[in-house]
Backbone as numpy.savetxt, mean C-alpha at the origin, in Angstrom:
# Nx Ny Nz CAx CAy CAz Cx Cy Cz
-25.94 11.81 -1.18 -24.94 11.85 -2.27 -23.55 11.75 -1.68
-22.69 11.01 -2.32 -21.34 10.79 -1.84 -20.46 11.98 -2.15
-19.78 12.50 -1.15 -18.91 13.66 -1.31 -17.54 13.22 -1.80
-16.69 14.19 -2.13 -15.38 13.88 -2.68 -14.54 13.09 -1.71
-14.50 13.51 -0.44 -13.67 12.80 0.54 -14.31 11.47 0.88
-13.59 10.34 0.71 -14.16 9.04 1.02 -14.38 8.87 2.51
-15.26 7.95 2.92 -15.53 7.73 4.33 -14.37 7.04 5.00
-14.33 7.11 6.34 -13.31 6.40 7.09 -13.50 4.92 6.92
-12.43 4.15 7.13 -12.46 2.69 6.95 -13.56 2.09 7.81
-14.34 1.22 7.23 -15.38 0.52 7.96 -16.72 1.22 7.96
-16.79 2.42 7.38 -18.05 3.15 7.35 -19.00 2.53 6.33
-20.25 2.37 6.72 -21.25 1.84 5.80 -21.75 2.95 4.90
-21.80 2.69 3.61 -22.23 3.69 2.63 -23.58 3.29 2.05
-24.52 4.20 2.05 -25.81 3.98 1.40 -25.92 4.99 0.26
-26.00 4.48 -0.95 -25.86 5.35 -2.12 -27.01 5.18 -3.09
-27.31 6.26 -3.78 -28.37 6.22 -4.76 -27.95 5.50 -6.03
-26.62 5.27 -6.20 -26.12 4.63 -7.41 -25.86 3.14 -7.23
-26.41 2.55 -6.16 -26.16 1.13 -5.91 -26.69 0.24 -7.01
-27.63 0.74 -7.82 -28.18 -0.09 -8.88 -27.19 -0.27 -10.02
-26.14 0.58 -10.08 -25.13 0.45 -11.11 -24.23 -0.71 -10.74
-24.05 -1.66 -11.65 -23.36 -2.89 -11.29 -21.95 -2.99 -11.83
-21.75 -2.73 -13.12 -20.44 -3.01 -13.70 -19.46 -1.91 -13.35
-18.19 -2.32 -13.28 -17.12 -1.37 -12.97 -17.06 -0.27 -14.02
-17.20 -0.64 -15.29 -17.14 0.35 -16.36 -18.27 1.36 -16.23
-19.49 0.88 -15.90 -20.61 1.79 -15.71 -20.36 2.76 -14.55
-19.80 2.23 -13.48 -19.53 3.06 -12.31 -18.51 4.14 -12.64
-17.49 3.78 -13.38 -16.45 4.75 -13.75 -17.02 5.82 -14.66
-17.79 5.40 -15.67 -18.38 6.36 -16.59 -19.34 7.29 -15.87
-20.13 6.75 -14.95 -21.06 7.57 -14.19 -20.31 8.57 -13.31
-19.20 8.12 -12.72 -18.39 9.00 -11.89 -17.83 10.16 -12.72
-17.41 9.86 -13.93 -16.83 10.88 -14.79 -17.86 11.92 -15.23
-19.14 11.55 -15.19 -20.19 12.50 -15.55 -20.67 13.31 -14.34
-20.01 13.08 -13.20 -20.34 13.86 -12.02 -21.18 13.15 -10.99
-21.43 11.87 -11.17 -22.22 11.10 -10.21 -21.31 10.64 -9.08
-21.27 11.45 -7.99 -20.43 11.09 -6.85 -20.86 9.80 -6.20
-22.15 9.48 -6.28 -22.63 8.24 -5.71 -22.03 7.03 -6.38
-21.79 7.11 -7.68 -21.19 5.99 -8.41 -19.77 5.75 -7.92
-19.02 6.83 -7.70 -17.68 6.64 -7.17 -17.75 6.07 -5.75
-18.75 6.45 -5.02 -18.94 5.90 -3.68 -19.13 4.39 -3.71
-19.80 3.89 -4.72 -19.97 2.44 -4.86 -18.62 1.78 -5.11
-17.79 2.41 -5.93 -16.44 1.89 -6.16 -15.64 1.87 -4.86
-15.76 2.92 -4.09 -15.08 2.97 -2.79 -15.57 1.84 -1.90
-16.88 1.68 -1.84 -17.46 0.62 -1.01 -16.97 -0.75 -1.45
-16.77 -0.91 -2.74 -16.37 -2.21 -3.28 -14.92 -2.55 -2.98
-14.05 -1.53 -2.92 -12.62 -1.80 -2.86 -11.90 -1.31 -1.61
-12.52 -0.50 -0.78 -11.77 0.14 0.30 -11.23 -0.87 1.33
-12.02 -1.88 1.69 -11.53 -2.85 2.67 -10.37 -3.67 2.13
-10.48 -4.08 0.87 -9.40 -4.84 0.24 -8.14 -4.00 0.16
-8.30 -2.73 -0.19 -7.15 -1.85 -0.30 -6.54 -1.59 1.07
-7.37 -1.44 2.09 -6.87 -1.24 3.45 -6.02 -2.43 3.89
-6.51 -3.64 3.69 -5.76 -4.83 4.08 -4.44 -4.92 3.33
-4.46 -4.53 2.06 -3.22 -4.55 1.27 -2.21 -3.55 1.80
-2.66 -2.32 2.10 -1.74 -1.29 2.57 -1.24 -1.58 3.98
-2.00 -2.33 4.75 -1.56 -2.70 6.09 -0.27 -3.53 6.01
-0.18 -4.39 4.99 1.05 -5.16 4.80 2.22 -4.26 4.41
1.93 -3.20 3.71 3.00 -2.34 3.20 3.54 -1.43 4.30
2.65 -0.79 5.06 3.09 0.21 6.04 3.17 -0.33 7.46
2.46 -1.43 7.76 2.58 -2.07 9.06 1.77 -1.45 10.18
1.12 -0.33 9.94 0.34 0.35 10.97 -1.08 0.57 10.48
-2.11 0.13 11.24 -3.49 0.34 10.82 -3.84 1.81 10.58
-3.38 2.68 11.47 -3.69 4.10 11.31 -3.07 4.67 10.04
-1.82 4.29 9.79 -1.15 4.80 8.60 -1.75 4.20 7.33
-2.11 2.92 7.41 -2.75 2.28 6.26 -4.07 2.97 5.93
-4.81 3.34 6.95 -6.08 4.04 6.72 -5.84 5.40 6.07
-4.82 6.10 6.52 -4.50 7.40 5.92 -4.11 7.24 4.45
-3.31 6.21 4.16 -2.90 5.96 2.78 -4.12 5.69 1.91
-5.03 4.88 2.41 -6.23 4.53 1.64 -7.08 5.77 1.38
-7.29 6.57 2.41 -8.12 7.77 2.25 -7.50 8.74 1.23
-6.21 8.99 1.38 -5.53 9.89 0.45 -5.60 9.36 -0.98
-5.42 8.06 -1.12 -5.37 7.46 -2.46 -6.73 7.44 -3.12
-7.79 7.22 -2.35 -9.13 7.25 -2.92 -9.50 8.64 -3.42
-9.10 9.65 -2.67 -9.35 11.02 -3.12 -8.52 11.32 -4.37
-7.25 10.91 -4.35 -6.37 11.13 -5.50 -6.91 10.42 -6.74
-7.40 9.19 -6.55 -7.95 8.43 -7.67 -9.19 9.13 -8.23
-9.99 9.70 -7.37 -11.18 10.44 -7.82 -10.78 11.61 -8.71
-9.78 12.35 -8.25 -9.32 13.53 -9.00 -8.71 13.12 -10.34
-8.03 11.97 -10.36 -7.32 11.53 -11.57 -8.11 10.52 -12.39
-9.38 10.33 -12.05 -10.15 9.27 -12.69 -10.20 9.43 -14.21
-10.17 10.66 -14.68 -10.23 10.88 -16.13 -9.00 10.35 -16.85
-7.92 10.05 -16.10 -6.70 9.52 -16.72 -6.72 7.99 -16.80
-7.70 7.37 -16.18 -7.77 5.91 -16.22 -8.17 5.46 -17.63
-7.31 4.68 -18.26 -7.50 4.30 -19.66 -8.25 2.99 -19.83
-8.42 2.23 -18.77 -9.10 0.95 -18.88 -8.22 -0.17 -19.42
-6.90 0.07 -19.46 -5.99 -0.97 -19.95 -5.70 -2.03 -18.90
-6.05 -1.75 -17.67 -5.88 -2.69 -16.58 -7.15 -2.67 -15.75
-7.23 -3.55 -14.78 -8.36 -3.52 -13.86 -8.32 -2.22 -13.05
-9.50 -1.73 -12.69 -9.56 -0.50 -11.91 -8.83 -0.68 -10.58
-8.99 -1.85 -9.94 -8.33 -2.06 -8.66 -6.82 -2.03 -8.81
-6.29 -2.58 -9.91 -4.85 -2.54 -10.14 -4.37 -1.11 -10.25
-5.11 -0.30 -10.96 -4.78 1.13 -11.10 -4.85 1.83 -9.75
-5.90 1.54 -8.97 -6.06 2.14 -7.65 -4.97 1.67 -6.71
-4.65 0.38 -6.77 -3.59 -0.18 -5.92 -2.26 0.50 -6.21
-2.00 0.74 -7.48 -0.73 1.38 -7.85 -0.62 2.77 -7.23
-1.70 3.53 -7.24 -1.70 4.85 -6.61 -1.42 4.72 -5.13
-2.13 3.79 -4.47 -1.96 3.62 -3.03 -0.57 3.11 -2.69
-0.08 2.17 -3.48 1.24 1.60 -3.23 2.32 2.66 -3.33
2.24 3.50 -4.35 3.21 4.58 -4.50 3.11 5.59 -3.35
1.90 5.87 -2.92 1.71 6.77 -1.77 2.33 6.18 -0.51
2.12 4.88 -0.32 2.68 4.22 0.86 4.20 4.26 0.86
4.80 4.00 -0.31 6.26 4.03 -0.39 6.79 5.45 -0.16
6.07 6.45 -0.66 6.49 7.84 -0.44 6.45 8.19 1.05
5.42 7.71 1.73 5.32 7.94 3.17 6.48 7.28 3.91
6.81 6.07 3.50 7.90 5.37 4.17 9.23 6.07 3.94
9.45 6.59 2.73 10.68 7.33 2.46 10.76 8.58 3.34
9.64 9.30 3.44 9.62 10.50 4.28 9.89 10.14 5.74
9.30 9.03 6.18 9.48 8.61 7.56 10.93 8.24 7.85
11.58 7.55 6.88 12.99 7.20 7.06 13.86 8.45 7.08
13.53 9.43 6.24 14.28 10.68 6.23 14.13 11.42 7.56
12.90 11.44 8.07 12.66 12.09 9.35 13.40 11.39 10.46
13.44 10.05 10.40 14.15 9.29 11.41 15.64 9.60 11.36
16.19 9.72 10.14 17.60 10.03 9.99 17.92 11.39 10.61
17.03 12.35 10.42 17.21 13.68 11.01 17.18 13.59 12.53
16.24 12.81 13.05 16.13 12.66 14.50 17.36 11.98 15.07
17.89 10.96 14.35 19.09 10.28 14.82 20.27 11.24 14.85
20.34 12.10 13.82 21.42 13.08 13.78 21.33 14.03 14.96
20.12 14.46 15.28 19.94 15.37 16.41 20.32 14.68 17.72
19.99 13.40 17.80 20.30 12.67 19.03 21.81 12.57 19.21
22.51 12.32 18.10 23.96 12.19 18.17 24.61 13.51 18.58
24.02 14.63 18.15 24.60 15.94 18.46 24.17 16.46 19.83
23.39 15.66 20.56 23.09 16.03 21.94 21.71 16.58 22.18
20.82 16.50 21.22 19.46 16.96 21.44 18.70 15.97 22.30
17.46 16.29 22.59 16.64 15.42 23.41 16.54 14.03 22.79
16.50 12.98 23.60 16.38 11.62 23.07 15.11 11.47 22.26
15.20 10.60 21.26 14.06 10.36 20.38 13.34 9.11 20.83
12.04 9.19 20.92 11.22 8.04 21.25 11.13 7.13 20.04
11.64 5.89 20.15 11.71 4.99 19.02 10.76 3.81 19.17
9.65 4.00 19.83 8.69 2.91 19.95 8.22 2.48 18.58
8.20 1.18 18.34 7.70 0.66 17.08 6.18 0.69 17.08
5.54 0.74 15.92 4.08 0.76 15.88 3.49 -0.53 16.42
2.30 -0.47 17.01 1.65 -1.69 17.53 1.18 -2.55 16.39
2.03 -3.48 15.96 1.70 -4.16 14.71 1.89 -5.67 14.78
3.06 -6.15 14.34 3.19 -7.56 14.00 2.94 -8.51 15.17
3.48 -8.19 16.35 3.36 -9.13 17.45 1.89 -9.40 17.79
1.05 -8.40 17.61 -0.37 -8.58 17.87 -1.04 -9.34 16.74
-0.55 -9.18 15.54 -1.22 -9.75 14.38 -0.75 -11.16 14.05
0.55 -11.35 14.02 1.04 -12.63 13.51 2.22 -13.20 14.26
2.67 -12.56 15.30 3.72 -13.14 16.11 5.12 -12.80 15.67
6.06 -13.41 16.34 7.46 -13.05 16.18 7.99 -13.35 14.77
7.53 -14.42 14.16 8.04 -14.78 12.84 7.76 -13.68 11.82
6.54 -13.17 11.83 6.19 -12.11 10.89 6.95 -10.83 11.22
7.14 -10.56 12.51 7.91 -9.38 12.91 9.33 -9.48 12.36
9.90 -10.68 12.41 11.25 -10.88 11.89 11.30 -10.66 10.38
10.28 -11.15 9.68 10.21 -10.96 8.23 10.13 -9.48 7.89
9.32 -8.75 8.63 9.21 -7.31 8.36 10.52 -6.59 8.64
11.24 -7.02 9.66 12.55 -6.43 9.93 13.50 -6.70 8.76
13.44 -7.92 8.26 14.30 -8.27 7.11 13.90 -7.48 5.87
12.60 -7.31 5.65 12.13 -6.55 4.49 12.65 -5.12 4.53
12.69 -4.53 5.72 13.14 -3.14 5.85 14.59 -2.98 5.45
15.36 -4.08 5.48 16.77 -4.03 5.15 17.02 -4.17 3.64
15.97 -4.51 2.90 16.12 -4.68 1.47 16.00 -3.34 0.74
16.45 -3.33 -0.51 16.23 -2.15 -1.34 14.74 -1.98 -1.57
14.35 -0.77 -1.92 12.92 -0.50 -2.11 12.32 -1.36 -3.21
13.05 -1.56 -4.31 12.49 -2.33 -5.43 12.30 -3.80 -5.06
13.23 -4.35 -4.26 13.08 -5.74 -3.86 12.01 -5.91 -2.78
11.94 -4.96 -1.86 10.91 -5.02 -0.84 9.53 -4.91 -1.47
9.39 -4.02 -2.43 8.09 -3.80 -3.07 7.59 -5.05 -3.77
8.47 -5.70 -4.50 8.02 -6.84 -5.29 7.71 -8.04 -4.39
8.40 -8.18 -3.27 8.10 -9.26 -2.33 6.75 -9.04 -1.66
6.48 -7.80 -1.30 5.18 -7.50 -0.68 4.05 -7.81 -1.65
4.21 -7.40 -2.90 3.17 -7.63 -3.89 2.93 -9.12 -4.14
4.01 -9.87 -4.29 3.86 -11.28 -4.65 3.61 -12.18 -3.44
4.41 -12.04 -2.40 4.35 -12.98 -1.28 3.27 -12.63 -0.26
3.01 -11.35 -0.07 2.02 -10.96 0.94 0.65 -10.68 0.33
0.65 -10.17 -0.92 -0.61 -9.82 -1.54 -1.05 -10.84 -2.59
-0.18 -11.81 -2.91 -0.49 -12.83 -3.93 -0.92 -12.18 -5.24
-0.25 -11.08 -5.58 -0.54 -10.37 -6.81 0.02 -11.14 -8.00
-0.72 -11.20 -9.08 -0.26 -11.92 -10.27 0.94 -11.22 -10.88
1.74 -11.97 -11.65 2.89 -11.39 -12.31 2.46 -10.26 -13.24
1.33 -10.47 -13.91 0.83 -9.45 -14.85 0.51 -8.15 -14.12
-0.17 -8.27 -12.97 -0.54 -7.06 -12.21 0.69 -6.40 -11.59
1.65 -7.22 -11.15 2.90 -6.65 -10.62 3.60 -5.83 -11.71
3.66 -6.39 -12.90 4.27 -5.67 -14.02 3.57 -4.34 -14.26
2.24 -4.35 -14.18 1.45 -3.12 -14.39 1.72 -2.12 -13.27
1.72 -2.58 -12.03 1.88 -1.69 -10.89 3.26 -1.06 -10.86
4.29 -1.88 -11.15 5.66 -1.39 -11.06 6.21 -0.87 -12.38
5.40 -0.95 -13.44 5.82 -0.46 -14.77 7.07 -1.18 -15.27
7.07 -2.49 -15.14 8.17 -3.31 -15.65 7.57 -4.47 -16.43
8.41 -5.18 -17.21 7.88 -6.31 -17.97 7.90 -7.59 -17.12
7.22 -8.62 -17.60 7.08 -9.86 -16.82 8.44 -10.51 -16.57
9.34 -10.47 -17.57 10.66 -11.04 -17.37 11.40 -10.37 -16.22
11.28 -9.04 -16.14 11.91 -8.31 -15.04 11.26 -8.66 -13.71
9.95 -8.86 -13.70 9.26 -9.30 -12.49 9.87 -10.59 -11.98
10.04 -11.55 -12.86 10.55 -12.86 -12.46 11.99 -12.77 -11.94
12.85 -12.06 -12.66 14.25 -11.98 -12.24 14.40 -11.17 -10.96
13.64 -10.07 -10.85 13.74 -9.25 -9.65 13.20 -9.99 -8.44
12.13 -10.74 -8.63 11.55 -11.51 -7.55 12.52 -12.58 -7.06
13.20 -13.22 -8.00 14.18 -14.24 -7.63 15.30 -13.64 -6.79
15.83 -12.50 -7.23 16.89 -11.84 -6.46 16.39 -11.38 -5.10
15.17 -10.89 -5.06 14.61 -10.41 -3.80 14.45 -11.55 -2.80
14.03 -12.70 -3.26 13.89 -13.86 -2.36 15.23 -14.28 -1.80
16.27 -14.26 -2.64 17.61 -14.61 -2.18 18.10 -13.63 -1.12
17.86 -12.33 -1.36 18.29 -11.32 -0.41 17.51 -11.41 0.90
16.21 -11.68 0.80 15.41 -11.81 2.01 15.89 -13.00 2.85
16.17 -14.11 2.19 16.67 -15.29 2.91 17.98 -14.97 3.63
18.87 -14.24 2.96 20.15 -13.88 3.58 19.93 -12.97 4.78
19.01 -12.00 4.66 18.75 -11.09 5.77 18.15 -11.84 6.96
17.25 -12.79 6.67 16.64 -13.58 7.75 17.70 -14.42 8.46
18.62 -14.98 7.70 19.70 -15.76 8.32 20.56 -14.88 9.20
20.85 -13.67 8.75 21.64 -12.75 9.56 20.93 -12.36 10.84
19.63 -12.09 10.73 18.86 -11.70 11.91 18.75 -12.85 12.90
18.58 -14.06 12.37 18.46 -15.22 13.25 19.76 -15.54 13.95
20.88 -15.15 13.33 22.19 -15.44 13.94 22.62 -14.38 14.94
21.90 -13.24 14.97 22.24 -12.20 15.94 21.95 -12.69 17.35
22.82 -12.38 18.32 22.58 -12.81 19.71 21.37 -12.11 20.28
């Protein structure tokens, strides 16, 4: 039987509820206490969610933590799922918000460390995570640097559309905005990203 805490990324799950096929059936079974049914949902979506979060946070270890936390959170909040969107869209929204919260905390911690460094405390180790250069080379690393310079709302919408190929409808659902706002915000975000890339490319 599948326990509340989801398995680590890549773990093979063997469940008694594998005969349940439809997403709606799996959700209903989970709500009645069938942990195995939720395990099937995890098995179905965890790899896709991991790959999506990897684009957001840039670190495999952190992406795995985001996925694990979000799957547990989704289990606890499953009774709030109304079925107005796809289950994966709802799950992605939970994970995406968790990832952004982690990044905000990390930036705050970095700001504290920088302040300590300026005041004479021990130097801070600023090694970047082992990420883009191994995965996609210098061009992607430059894009991620440019993304970090954007506002959170513009960075979020670019990740969803350009990196995850998320539909406008799903972006609207995830970010709680209308389709018109998706289009206008995406247009502004692309302009800002282009400007940041030009600035980075012009740096000596």
